N, C-alpha and C positions, 0 to 999 in steps of 0.2 A: 657781605665779608666779614667776619672777624678776626679777634684782634692777633690770633695764634697766624692769620691766611696772611695778612697784611710783614708780621714778620718776617717769616716761611723766604717770601714772594721782595723785602727788603734788599736782599743785595740784588737783585738786575739794576736797580737805578744807581749801584754804584760798580755795571759795569758798561765800558763803554762803549765791546762791541752792541751791547745789547742795545744803547741810546741808542747809537745811531743807522739800526736795525728798522727801532723805534723810527725816527727822523726818518728814516724812508721812507716810512710804509703810509706814515704820514700826507705825503710828498705824493706817492702814487694813488692814495686817497682821493685827493685833489682833483691830481688829474685827468682822473677816470671821471670826473661827474660832468665831463664835457660830454657830448651828445655822440658826438663824430668819431673819439678815440672806441669810446663805448661799441657802439656799431663794426668798428675794425676790427676791434676787439673779437668778438661774437662772428665775423666772416670771418678771421685765422683758424679758430680753435673749432669752428664743423670741415674746415677744408682738413683739417691736421687732424680730426675723429672719419674724414670719409679717407684721406690715405689707410690707417689704423684700418679700419675693418677688409682693407688689402691686404693688408701685408700681416694682419694679424693673428692666420691663417698655418702662417709659414712659418711661426712662432710655435702657434700649437706644437702642430707636428714635429716640431724641433721634438718637443717634451714628451711624445705623445710613442715616439718615437726611442725616449731615454726610457721611458716607464715599462717599456715589453722587451728591455736586456741586451745583451751582447745577443743574445741568437735571436733571437729578430730582423730579417731580412729590411734595409727602410728603402722606399724608389722616391726618386729625385727626378725632375722632370727635365727634361735633354731642353739642350740649349744649343747655339753656337759658342763652341771657344774663340780663344786666340789660337795661329800660327804657335806660339813660344810655347804655350799649355798645351798643345798636341806632344814638340817634344820633349814636355817635362815628362808626360805620361808613357813616351812610349819607353823612355831611357830608364822609369820606373819599372815600370812589366806592368802597366793599369791599363787597359785597352782605351776605356772612356773614360773621362772624366764623372761617372757615375759608379763605378767602379774607386776611385779614389775617396770620395765621401759618402761610402761602405765603407772604408777603410778606415776613417775618421770614425765615423760614427759608432763600428763598432769596438774602436780603444779608448772611444771616452764611455763606454759601455763597462766595461771590464776595468776603468782605471774605478770606475765610479762606484760597480757588484765586491772590489777588491779592498774597498772602505768602506764601504757602510753594509755589503752580505749583497749575496741572488737575490730578487726579487724586489730590490728597493722601491720606495716611493716616493718623485719626488712631486712637489709643489711649488711657483716659480709665485715672483708678486713683480711686475714689471716698474721697478719704484721712482723711475724717470726718464722723462722725455727730453731727446736734446736732436736741434734739427742740424745738419750735416753744411756746412759753408763749401760753398764752392771750390775752398782750396786744401780741403777734406775730402770731398768727393774725385777728382781729381786725383790725388794720392791715392784712392782707392780704385780708380778707370787701374791707377799705370799695374797694380797688384790682381787687378780679380782675373779669374779663368773666363770669363766668359766674356763674350767679344761685343762692341757697340760703346753706348755711353749710355750713364745715370745721369737724371737731371735733376733728381730728386735720394735722400736720404735722412736717416735717422739715427743717434746711436741709443740704444734701450739701455736701462741699467738692471740691470735683474737680481732679483736676490732668488735664492733656492731654499730648499726648509728638501734634508734628506732622514729616509727613517726605514732603519732594515734592520738584520737580524745581526748584521754586526755591532753597530754606530747607530746615530745620528745627530743631525750636525746640521749649518747654516753654511752655505756657497755664493758666490757673489761674480758676475760675469760679465760685460757686456756685448746683446749682438745688436751688430749694423746690419739696417734692412736701406738696399738701395735701389729705384727703382729703374729699372731697362730700358732707355727710352721710351717711356707712356705703360706701362705695357703688362710686362714681366718683374716682378718681385727678387732679389737676392739675400743672402744672407751671409753675413758672417757671424762665425760664435765664436767668441771668444777662444771658449776651452780648447777647439777644432785647432787655434792658429798657433796653439800653445803645444800640440800634441800633433802637430804637422812638424814641428822641430825636432822631435820625438822620433819620427819614423827614418825606417833603416835609410832608404836613397835620399831625403834628406842631410841626415847623420854626414854618409858619404859626401857630400857635396860639399857638405858642414867642415868634416876634417882633411878637402880634397884629395879624396881619391877618385 
């Protein structure tokens, strides 16, 4: 390392946050020297990767549908829904939950087309993956359209790059994936949660009409 590089990095030694992080990394390195902890971590990451192989196709499908644009009619898997969900759909004028999802998917595409132009391309990268706590799963269970119990889930923080005829730029959103009773993965699209609050029926509820 030359003298200029040393000088350029000297500010790090004066940064309290950096020093704390460096001490934390050293402490973690010592802890991971224990074989048992290393094996435990390896098993954890293997299991997490096994889950990702199950839910990542659903994330890929979402972005594939988004790239196909608002003229594309997306298809979603059938699922058993709660009675309260069916009541909501009936009042909103949708015959099933897939029609509601299709409406949100279309609104998502139209919003991005308005911003970036029709025929845009979006590429995505999962920046971080966080396992959901039991409390978070319970909260999702109360809000989910599907009937049944969730046994595990993850929050995926995603960075998106849109390129279109009008503009190009970056967006970020969270997609929450949760496994329903050990077999089906459900997806809560962050942008859809924002869009549904703008849907006419939801607006009427918010306004008390």
